[in-house]
DOVEXVO-293233 format. One record per residue (C-alpha): x, y, z; residue in one letter. Coordinates in nm, 3 decimals, decimal comma, m for minus. Example, Ala and Ser with C-alpha at 12.3 -4.5 7.8 and 13.67 -1.06 7.14 Angstrom:
<recs>
px/py/pz/doba
1,230/m0,450/0,780/a;
1,367/m0,106/0,714/s;
</recs>
This chain:
<recs>
px/py/pz/doba
2,042/3,667/3,368/m;
1,832/3,976/3,323/t;
1,563/4,087/3,177/i;
1,669/4,284/2,917/h;
1,949/3,917/2,836/d;
1,582/3,762/2,778/d;
1,501/4,011/2,494/s;
1,781/4,015/2,292/s;
1,744/3,647/2,280/i;
1,467/3,714/2,207/r;
1,517/3,922/1,897/e;
1,797/3,692/1,825/k;
1,613/3,401/1,795/i;
1,323/3,570/1,609/r;
1,594/3,756/1,401/s;
1,718/3,444/1,236/a;
1,320/3,223/1,230/l;
1,123/3,480/1,070/l;
1,237/3,730/0,805/p;
1,231/4,155/0,779/s;
0,961/4,335/0,789/g;
1,065/4,658/0,541/p;
1,259/4,910/0,654/k;
1,121/5,181/0,715/s;
1,085/5,515/0,546/i;
1,195/5,826/0,499/a;
0,896/6,025/0,339/e;
0,575/5,679/0,316/p;
0,354/5,865/0,208/e;
0,461/6,005/m0,123/k;
0,385/5,655/m0,273/e;
0,238/5,374/m0,322/l;
0,356/4,997/m0,244/r;
0,252/4,712/m0,389/f;
0,337/4,417/m0,276/t;
0,354/3,992/m0,357/r;
0,072/3,943/m0,123/a;
m0,162/3,729/m0,443/g;
0,150/3,484/m0,467/q;
0,150/3,444/m0,048/a;
m0,150/3,216/m0,036/p;
0,020/2,880/m0,192/l;
0,305/2,890/m0,017/f;
0,152/2,897/0,316/y;
m0,045/2,650/0,185/i;
0,223/2,424/0,064/i;
0,396/2,513/0,406/a;
0,067/2,406/0,561/a;
0,101/2,109/0,360/l;
0,431/1,974/0,364/t;
0,453/2,061/0,734/v;
0,092/1,845/0,772/a;
0,255/1,539/0,594/a;
0,564/1,567/0,827/g;
0,433/1,560/1,096/i;
0,238/1,236/0,981/g;
0,531/1,059/0,950/l;
0,636/1,156/1,264/l;
0,376/1,022/1,426/i;
0,356/0,707/1,217/l;
0,673/0,656/1,237/s;
0,686/0,673/1,716/t;
0,332/0,606/1,802/q;
0,240/0,191/1,808/k;
m0,177/0,212/1,849/w;
m0,188/m0,093/2,022/g;
m0,023/m0,239/1,730/m;
0,316/m0,425/1,723/d;
0,466/m0,169/1,569/a;
0,388/0,170/1,475/p;
0,403/0,152/1,058/p;
0,689/0,350/0,915/l;
0,876/0,241/1,204/q;
1,315/0,412/1,179/n;
1,115/0,614/0,951/w;
1,098/0,876/1,168/w;
1,377/1,121/1,048/w;
1,130/1,148/0,675/l;
0,920/1,408/0,921/g;
1,216/1,680/0,953/i;
1,312/1,726/0,605/p;
0,930/1,818/0,548/d;
0,928/2,005/0,890/l;
1,196/2,204/0,747/l;
1,096/2,235/0,397/i;
0,760/2,411/0,532/g;
0,879/2,642/0,771/f;
1,116/2,754/0,438/w;
0,793/2,792/0,297/f;
0,648/2,963/0,525/f;
0,895/3,238/0,527/r;
0,888/3,261/0,191/l;
0,508/3,339/0,185/g;
0,605/3,608/0,484/m;
0,857/3,737/0,270/r;
0,565/3,825/m0,074/c;
0,292/3,968/0,183/s;
0,563/4,223/0,340/q;
0,816/4,341/0,012/h;
0,831/4,526/m0,199/a;
0,694/4,446/m0,567/y;
0,642/4,823/m0,762/l;
0,641/5,116/m0,572/i;
0,502/5,384/m0,723/l;
0,713/5,796/m0,597/t;
0,710/6,120/m0,782/p;
1,099/5,979/m0,917/l;
0,931/5,589/m1,144/g;
0,812/5,351/m1,110/i;
1,058/5,122/m0,890/e;
1,025/4,708/m0,989/i;
1,132/4,488/m0,806/f;
1,244/4,117/m0,899/p;
1,139/3,790/m0,658/f;
1,550/3,701/m0,560/f;
1,841/3,935/m0,465/n;
1,614/4,184/m0,505/a;
1,852/4,437/m0,380/q;
2,102/4,331/m0,664/k;
1,840/4,357/m0,938/n;
1,653/4,609/m0,891/l;
1,496/4,847/m1,145/q;
1,367/5,180/m1,178/v;
1,196/5,348/m1,430/i;
1,187/5,734/m1,424/y;
0,845/5,917/m1,554/w;
1,040/6,094/m1,743/t;
1,140/5,790/m1,932/q;
0,794/5,665/m2,032/i;
0,609/5,748/m2,252/a;
0,326/5,578/m2,261/e;
0,226/5,383/m1,931/a;
m0,069/5,102/m1,986/e;
m0,159/4,819/m1,720/v;
m0,440/4,540/m1,893/k;
m0,521/4,174/m1,907/d;
m0,262/4,111/m1,622/g;
0,034/4,304/m1,741/k;
0,196/4,659/m1,684/l;
0,324/4,849/m2,025/v;
0,585/5,125/m1,981/l;
0,591/5,192/m2,285/h;
0,960/5,394/m2,390/f;
0,805/5,527/m2,741/s;
0,565/5,699/m2,856/e;
0,604/5,430/m3,147/q;
0,553/5,164/m2,882/k;
0,864/4,960/m2,918/n;
1,081/4,911/m2,634/s;
0,940/4,963/m2,282/g;
0,881/4,731/m2,025/v;
0,652/4,451/m1,942/v;
0,581/4,374/m1,553/a;
0,310/4,102/m1,473/s;
0,098/4,132/m1,243/l;
m0,048/3,790/m1,114/h;
0,177/3,882/m0,810/p;
m0,038/4,220/m0,687/i;
m0,373/4,092/m0,502/p;
m0,630/4,106/m0,806/p;
m0,800/4,432/m0,578/q;
m0,487/4,674/m0,528/q;
m0,490/4,672/m0,969/r;
m0,752/4,878/m1,038/e;
m0,580/5,098/m0,801/l;
m0,203/5,072/m0,936/l;
m0,401/5,066/m1,288/k;
m0,578/5,444/m1,125/r;
m0,227/5,557/m0,949/a;
m0,069/5,514/m1,255/v;
m0,306/5,652/m1,555/d;
m0,363/6,010/m1,296/g;
0,073/5,974/m1,284/r;
0,058/5,928/m1,672/m;
m0,238/6,264/m1,671/e;
0,016/6,468/m1,455/q;
0,282/6,478/m1,752/r;
m0,019/6,515/m2,053/q;
0,030/6,873/m2,108/p;
m0,275/7,017/m2,171/i;
m0,455/7,147/m2,480/n;
m0,739/7,362/m2,413/s;
</recs>
């Protein structure tokens, strides 16, 4: 077995266990990406708790500690689903940390849903937007001056520190669209 074989096996295992990161972008300086990093800590905490519970079950079902029998003897198998669930939540947290929720591009705003992002991606072009507001933890895009149609996207998945950056970026883009009356 050569070094090349070891690295390819390592890469195959890594790609099977860990989610792939975002794809490389041709011109990253032309877009702003906002991930679901605000949701990721919840999934990391759930992962840590379920893994800890799984390890605790494994320890209580296999270790004697000077007693006659382990407290949960023959219940060791209950730890395995906990470990798998914990791993799944860890992967979900990694995905939230790495992949975009909102992308501001020169063409418009791309909104990625939590599930089936490739299939259910929503692109809203700047020309469609009559007015945009970032307030009360929501991004509100109005398609008409009467504000009777549009899109509302929650900003809770985005970390609070980044919401102000999003507000400044959307306000700046909307100001560019407005003709200056002098």
